[in-house]
C-alpha positions as CSV (number, residue, x, y, z in Angstrom):
1,M,-95.2,53.7,105.8
2,E,-93.0,50.5,103.6
3,R,-93.4,47.3,104.6
4,P,-90.8,45.1,105.8
5,G,-90.6,43.2,103.2
6,D,-90.9,46.4,100.4
7,P,-88.0,46.0,99.9
8,W,-87.6,41.9,98.9
9,D,-90.5,42.6,97.0
10,R,-89.2,45.6,94.9
11,R,-86.0,43.4,93.7
12,V,-87.4,40.1,93.0
13,A,-89.5,42.0,90.3
14,S,-86.6,44.1,89.3
15,G,-84.7,40.1,89.5
16,L,-87.4,39.4,87.3
17,A,-87.6,42.5,84.9
18,F,-84.0,41.2,84.6
19,L,-84.6,37.9,83.1
20,R,-87.5,38.2,81.1
21,R,-85.3,41.0,79.3
22,R,-82.3,39.0,79.1
23,L,-84.7,36.0,77.5
24,S,-87.0,37.9,75.5
25,G,-83.4,39.8,73.4
26,Q,-84.4,42.4,74.9
27,Y,-80.9,44.0,75.7
28,E,-78.6,46.1,73.8
29,V,-74.6,45.1,72.5
30,D,-72.1,47.5,70.9
31,E,-70.1,46.1,67.3
32,F,-67.5,44.2,70.1
33,G,-70.2,42.7,71.7
34,F,-69.8,44.8,75.2
35,D,-73.5,43.8,77.1
36,P,-73.3,46.8,79.6
37,E,-76.8,45.5,81.2
38,L,-75.3,41.4,82.1
39,T,-71.7,43.7,83.4
40,G,-73.7,45.4,85.4
41,A,-75.9,43.1,86.8
42,V,-73.9,40.0,86.8
43,F,-70.3,40.5,86.8
44,H,-69.6,43.6,88.6
45,P,-71.4,42.2,92.0
46,L,-69.6,39.1,92.2
47,L,-66.3,41.7,91.2
48,R,-67.7,44.4,94.5
49,L,-67.5,40.9,96.4
50,L,-63.3,40.4,95.9
51,Y,-61.8,44.7,95.1
52,R,-64.1,46.0,99.3
53,D,-64.0,43.2,100.9
54,W,-61.3,40.5,100.3
55,F,-58.4,42.6,98.9
56,R,-59.9,45.7,101.1
57,T,-58.9,48.0,97.9
58,E,-58.2,51.3,98.1
59,V,-58.5,53.5,94.8
60,T,-57.3,57.7,94.8
61,G,-56.2,59.4,91.7
62,L,-60.3,59.2,90.3
63,E,-59.9,62.8,89.5
64,H,-56.9,62.3,86.3
65,V,-59.4,59.7,84.7
66,P,-61.9,62.2,82.3
67,A,-64.8,62.4,83.3
68,D,-66.2,61.6,79.4
69,G,-64.7,61.3,76.3
70,A,-60.6,58.8,75.7
71,G,-58.7,58.2,77.7
72,L,-56.5,54.9,77.4
73,V,-55.6,53.7,81.2
74,V,-51.8,51.8,81.5
75,G,-51.7,50.0,84.2
76,N,-48.5,47.0,84.9
77,H,-49.7,43.8,85.4
78,S,-49.4,40.9,87.5
79,G,-50.6,37.9,89.8
80,T,-50.3,34.7,87.8
81,V,-54.3,34.8,87.1
82,A,-55.2,38.0,85.8
83,L,-57.6,39.6,88.4
84,D,-56.1,42.3,88.6
85,A,-57.5,43.7,85.0
86,L,-61.2,43.0,86.3
87,I,-60.8,44.7,89.5
88,L,-59.4,47.8,87.9
89,S,-62.8,47.8,85.7
90,A,-64.8,47.1,88.5
91,A,-63.6,49.4,90.7
92,L,-63.5,52.6,88.4
93,H,-67.2,51.5,87.2
94,D,-68.1,51.5,91.0
95,K,-66.1,54.8,92.2
96,H,-66.1,57.3,89.4
97,P,-68.0,60.8,89.8
98,A,-69.5,59.3,86.0
99,H,-69.6,55.5,86.7
100,R,-67.4,55.1,83.2
101,Y,-66.8,51.7,82.0
102,L,-62.9,50.3,81.1
103,R,-62.9,48.5,77.5
104,L,-60.2,46.0,78.3
105,L,-57.7,45.3,75.8
106,G,-56.7,41.3,76.1
107,A,-54.6,38.8,75.0
108,D,-54.9,36.6,72.2
109,L,-55.0,33.7,73.7
110,V,-58.4,35.3,75.9
111,F,-59.9,35.4,73.1
112,R,-59.3,31.5,71.9
113,M,-61.1,30.1,75.0
114,P,-64.9,29.0,74.3
115,V,-65.8,30.3,77.8
116,V,-64.1,32.6,78.4
117,S,-63.4,34.5,75.2
118,E,-68.0,35.3,75.6
119,L,-67.7,36.3,78.8
120,A,-64.4,38.8,78.1
121,R,-66.6,39.8,75.0
122,K,-69.3,40.5,77.0
123,T,-67.8,42.6,79.5
124,G,-66.6,45.3,77.3
125,G,-63.2,43.5,75.7
126,T,-62.1,43.1,72.5
127,V,-57.9,42.2,71.7
128,A,-55.1,44.0,72.2
129,C,-54.4,44.9,68.4
130,N,-54.4,49.4,67.1
131,P,-57.5,48.8,65.2
132,D,-59.3,48.2,67.7
133,A,-57.7,50.1,70.8
134,E,-58.2,53.0,67.5
135,R,-62.0,52.5,66.9
136,L,-62.4,52.5,70.8
137,L,-61.0,55.4,71.2
138,G,-62.6,57.7,69.2
139,N,-66.0,56.2,69.7
140,G,-64.8,58.0,73.3
141,E,-64.3,55.5,75.0
142,L,-62.0,54.6,78.1
143,V,-59.7,51.6,77.3
144,G,-57.1,50.1,79.2
145,V,-54.4,48.3,78.6
146,F,-51.6,46.5,80.2
147,P,-48.1,46.7,77.7
148,E,-46.8,43.6,80.6
149,G,-48.5,41.2,78.5
150,F,-48.2,37.3,79.7
151,K,-45.0,38.9,81.3
152,G,-46.4,40.7,83.8
153,V,-49.0,38.4,85.2
154,G,-46.3,35.4,84.9
155,K,-43.3,36.5,86.5
156,L,-41.7,34.8,89.5
157,Y,-42.9,36.6,93.0
158,S,-38.7,37.3,93.2
159,D,-39.3,40.3,90.8
160,R,-42.7,41.4,92.3
161,Y,-43.8,45.4,92.2
162,K,-40.4,45.2,88.8
163,L,-42.0,46.0,85.7
164,Q,-41.3,43.8,82.6
165,R,-40.6,45.3,79.2
166,F,-43.7,47.0,77.2
167,G,-43.5,45.4,74.1
168,R,-43.6,48.1,71.1
169,G,-45.6,50.9,72.1
170,G,-48.5,49.8,70.3
171,F,-50.5,51.2,72.9
172,V,-49.0,54.6,72.2
173,S,-49.3,54.6,68.7
174,A,-52.8,54.4,69.3
175,A,-53.2,57.5,71.9
176,L,-51.5,59.5,68.8
177,R,-53.6,58.8,66.2
178,T,-56.1,59.2,68.1
179,G,-55.2,62.1,70.6
180,T,-56.2,60.2,73.6
181,P,-54.6,61.3,77.5
182,I,-52.7,58.0,78.4
183,V,-53.3,58.2,82.4
184,P,-51.1,55.6,83.9
185,V,-52.8,53.1,87.1
186,A,-50.7,52.2,89.6
187,I,-51.9,48.8,91.2
188,V,-50.4,47.2,93.9
189,G,-51.6,43.7,96.1
190,G,-52.1,42.0,92.6
191,E,-48.5,39.9,93.3
192,E,-49.2,38.5,96.8
193,I,-52.6,37.3,95.4
194,Y,-51.2,33.6,93.7
195,P,-47.3,34.8,95.1
196,M,-45.5,32.0,91.9
197,L,-42.4,30.4,92.9
198,A,-41.6,28.1,90.3
199,D,-43.0,27.7,86.4
200,I,-42.9,25.0,84.8
201,K,-42.1,25.5,81.5
202,P,-42.4,21.4,79.9
203,L,-46.1,21.1,81.8
204,A,-47.6,24.4,80.1
205,R,-46.0,24.1,76.3
206,L,-47.3,20.8,76.1
207,L,-51.0,22.5,77.8
208,K,-50.0,26.0,75.5
209,L,-49.7,28.8,78.2
210,P,-47.2,31.0,78.2
211,Y,-46.7,29.4,81.6
212,F,-47.3,26.8,84.3
213,P,-47.3,28.1,87.8
214,V,-46.2,26.6,91.2
215,T,-47.9,28.4,94.2
216,P,-47.5,28.0,97.7
217,T,-51.8,26.6,96.7
218,F,-51.2,25.8,93.8
219,P,-51.1,22.2,92.2
220,W,-51.3,21.2,95.7
221,L,-54.3,21.8,97.5
222,G,-56.1,21.0,93.9
223,P,-58.8,23.5,93.4
224,L,-58.5,24.9,96.6
225,G,-55.4,26.6,96.1
226,M,-57.6,28.8,92.7
227,V,-58.3,30.6,96.1
228,P,-56.7,34.2,95.7
229,L,-54.7,34.7,99.3
230,P,-56.2,38.4,100.9
231,S,-53.4,40.7,100.0
232,K,-54.0,44.8,100.7
233,W,-55.1,46.0,96.8
234,L,-53.9,49.8,96.6
235,I,-55.1,51.5,93.2
236,E,-53.8,54.9,92.2
237,F,-54.4,56.7,88.7
238,C,-51.3,59.2,87.6
239,P,-52.1,62.8,86.3
240,P,-52.8,62.3,82.5
241,I,-50.3,62.9,79.8
242,P,-51.9,63.8,76.6
243,T,-50.9,63.4,73.4
244,A,-53.1,66.0,70.9
245,H,-50.4,68.1,70.7
246,L,-48.6,65.3,69.1
247,T,-50.6,63.3,66.8
248,D,-48.2,63.1,63.9
249,S,-45.6,61.3,65.5
250,A,-47.7,58.4,66.1
251,D,-45.6,57.0,63.5
252,D,-42.3,58.2,65.2
253,P,-40.0,55.0,66.5
254,L,-38.4,57.7,68.8
255,V,-41.6,59.5,70.2
256,V,-43.6,56.6,70.7
257,F,-40.3,55.1,72.5
258,N,-40.0,58.1,74.7
259,L,-43.3,58.0,75.8
260,A,-43.8,54.8,76.6
261,D,-41.0,55.1,79.1
262,Q,-42.7,57.8,80.2
263,V,-46.0,55.9,81.2
264,R,-43.5,52.6,82.7
265,E,-41.2,55.1,84.0
266,T,-44.7,57.3,86.4
267,I,-45.9,53.5,87.2
268,Q,-43.3,52.3,88.1
269,Q,-42.1,55.4,90.6
270,T,-46.0,55.1,91.2
271,L,-45.4,51.3,92.7
272,H,-43.1,52.1,94.4
273,Q,-44.7,55.3,96.5
274,L,-47.6,52.7,97.1
275,L,-45.6,49.8,98.6
276,E,-44.4,52.2,101.4
277,R,-47.2,52.9,102.3
278,R,-48.6,49.4,102.3
279,P,-46.1,47.7,105.1
280,D,-48.1,44.5,105.2
281,P,-49.2,42.9,102.2
282,F,-51.4,41.5,104.3
283,G,-52.9,44.5,106.5
284,P,-56.4,45.8,107.1
């Protein structure tokens, strides 16, 4: 019969074994710097507290995410601080039957920031460029991209849940060249965590940032203003869009544009449906 202290003994032993592996270098990272053990043991538990308990996140449509092999997950971006990408990654890993890791593609700015860059690499991120995306997809990875970039994250609260321009469709070209299915995903909840009321552009230029946000709590409350508001999150994965039959059209601007527009429209319509399901942004 198990004694009451046994579970704690096992946790302590597991923690000590983890520390020994880290200190002795007995762990693996891939060519991009991804450290699955550190991600699963440290980063995802922290994000789990946010997506499960603080944001009360509901995830639907996971049957549309491939159980194995390559897939390109394309989502809407929002929130002033790009927590949506991290929440999506952790929730997908926890709730998907195959517990797949989502390899996020990030802006150049992310990888120019000393500490943030290292954390992004450790959790599986890399620069949002076609060569890296194609290498990951060619290796059978699940890749996540947010084509709105800073235009989506830095938009005003008055423009919430209105998708911004999708750039030049580079994500579509990467999917076409590798014959990878595109899985659109709509995320509701991120717009309310730091409602951006204004952008102080002169200060943003001075600090070399894409924007400098003013929210109901920041900068008025100092560090406390960085605490996200507890909005209710809904994440829905949409049916995949196949691309294997279009691999010869990766350089055709018309095909790329039409496919990017199809993805964008799918996400926008799904956002409308999710907002109807969630009339109260801060409900249960």
